[in-house]
C-alpha positions as CSV (number, residue, x, y, z in Angstrom):
1,M,189.5,192.5,95.6
2,S,190.8,196.0,95.5
3,K,188.7,198.9,94.3
4,V,191.0,199.6,91.3
5,L,190.9,195.9,90.3
6,D,187.1,196.0,90.5
7,K,187.1,199.1,88.3
8,L,189.5,197.5,85.9
9,G,187.4,194.4,85.8
10,E,184.3,196.4,85.0
11,F,186.2,198.2,82.2
12,I,187.4,194.9,80.7
13,N,184.0,193.3,81.0
14,S,182.4,196.2,79.1
15,S,185.1,196.0,76.3
16,K,184.7,194.3,72.9
17,I,187.4,191.7,73.6
18,S,186.1,188.1,73.7
19,P,184.7,186.7,77.0
20,D,187.5,184.1,77.1
21,D,190.1,186.9,76.7
22,Q,188.4,189.0,79.4
23,N,188.5,186.0,81.7
24,D,192.2,185.4,81.0
25,L,193.1,189.0,81.8
26,L,191.0,189.0,84.9
27,I,192.8,185.9,86.2
28,F,196.2,187.5,85.4
29,L,195.7,191.1,86.6
30,P,195.5,190.4,90.4
31,I,199.2,189.4,90.5
32,L,200.2,192.9,89.4
33,P,201.1,195.6,92.0
34,E,198.3,198.1,92.8
35,E,200.2,200.9,91.2
36,S,200.4,199.0,87.9
37,L,196.7,198.3,88.0
38,E,196.0,202.0,88.6
39,N,198.3,202.9,85.7
40,L,196.6,200.4,83.4
41,L,193.1,201.7,84.3
42,R,194.2,205.3,83.7
43,I,195.8,204.4,80.3
44,F,192.8,202.3,79.2
45,K,190.4,205.0,80.1
46,E,192.4,207.6,78.2
47,E,193.0,205.4,75.2
48,P,190.5,202.5,75.1
49,K,192.0,200.8,72.0
50,L,195.1,200.1,74.0
51,L,193.2,197.5,75.9
52,K,192.9,195.5,72.7
53,D,196.7,195.9,72.1
54,F,197.4,194.9,75.7
55,N,195.3,191.9,75.3
56,E,196.9,190.8,72.1
57,D,200.4,191.2,73.6
58,F,199.3,189.3,76.7
59,K,197.9,186.4,74.5
60,A,201.1,186.3,72.5
61,R,203.2,186.1,75.6
62,L,201.0,183.4,77.1
63,N,201.3,181.4,73.9
64,I,205.0,181.7,74.0
65,L,205.1,180.3,77.5
66,I,203.2,177.4,76.2
67,D,204.9,176.9,72.8
68,G,208.5,177.8,73.5
69,R,211.6,179.8,72.6
70,D,211.2,180.3,68.9
71,K,208.1,182.2,69.3
72,W,209.7,184.4,72.0
73,D,212.4,185.4,69.6
74,K,209.9,186.3,66.9
75,L,207.8,188.4,69.4
76,I,210.9,190.3,70.5
77,S,211.8,191.0,66.9
78,K,208.3,192.2,66.1
79,E,208.3,194.5,69.2
80,E,211.7,195.9,68.2
81,E,210.3,196.7,64.7
82,F,207.3,198.3,66.3
83,L,209.4,200.5,68.5
84,E,211.7,201.5,65.7
85,E,208.7,202.4,63.5
86,G,207.3,204.6,66.3
87,E,210.7,206.4,66.7
88,R,210.8,207.1,63.0
89,E,207.2,208.5,63.1
90,E,208.1,210.7,66.0
91,K,211.2,212.1,64.2
92,E,209.1,212.7,61.0
93,D,206.4,214.5,63.1
94,Y,209.1,216.6,64.8
95,Y,210.7,217.6,61.5
96,D,207.4,218.2,59.8
97,N,206.5,220.8,62.4
């Protein structure tokens, strides 16, 4: 196992997400390129709550693989709404300053 994967594993294991979710992530993460793992570790260390968000997104996508197309469409719609809301907030922050 790579050093960055070891560090990421330690970070995940020390998190508040459930042991089952930790295990699922640790099974999935080794398929990612080393650079992606380094970026994830950096991001999670800078903003630990993003691990929870990442895990929720991962679980949603995993469930979609199991349950089918309808859920995929709903997830994409939800993500589009999330991104649009973020863009609106950025514009509001810009104009408020």
